[in-house]
N, C-alpha and C positions, 0 to 999 in steps of 0.2 A: 523473548524479544530483546531484553536488555543485553544478553550476551552477543547478539548480532550487532546491535548498536555499538557496543564496545569494540567488537572485532573490526568494524568498518569505520570507527571513530566518527559516527554521525548520531543524530537523535533517533529515537524510536519512530517518531513521525516520519523522518526521512527514509527509514527502512521500509515502512509501509507504502509510502509514496513511490519509492523506487521499485518496489515489488509490483505495484500496479502498472507502472510504466513498462516494465519488462514483460508483463503479461499482455500488454497492448490495450489496457483500459485507459480511457480518458480520465484525467484527474483535474479537479478544480479546488486546489487547496485554498483555504482562507484563514485569516486570523485578524484580530483587532490589534495585535501587538506587532510592531514593526520588525523586531528581531526574529519573530517566527515567520513572518512573510518572507524575509530574506533567506532564512534557513530552508523554508519550503521550496524556494527557487533553486537551491544548490543541490541538484540531484544528478548532475551529469559528470561529476568528478569520480564517481565510483559505480560499480555494477555488482550485483549480488551473484555469487557463483551458483552453479547448478544445484549443488548439494544443499546450500542454504535456501535456495528457492523451493526445493522440495519440502524442507522443514516448514517454511511459511505456508506452502500449499496445504500441508497437513492440518493446519489450524482452521481451515474452512469447514464449517459445519452446515453450509448451505442455508444459513439463516437470513431471512429477508429483513432488512433494516428500514429501507425507505419506501417499500411497497409490499403488498401482501404476497406471500410465498406462491400461491396459486389461486385463482387464475390471474393472469396479467403481469407476472414477473417477467420483465424483458430479458432476463438471463436464461429463461426457459421457453424458447420459441417452439411452437408446435407447427 
């Protein structure tokens, strides 16, 4: 992740937020620190190329973080 952040000269958080935007996921970034709120809003001056998107996609292990994996995971509609 650090190498992509360096490549695009943004933070690791911005890489993950931009990845989510490019995938079409809604994002609701938050922070209690003003500088992070501002950084989280600066996602439109760069885009992640296809090869790097594939690298980030490969990190997905289909782990549920905010809800149980099954049943009821909204990412797995039946």
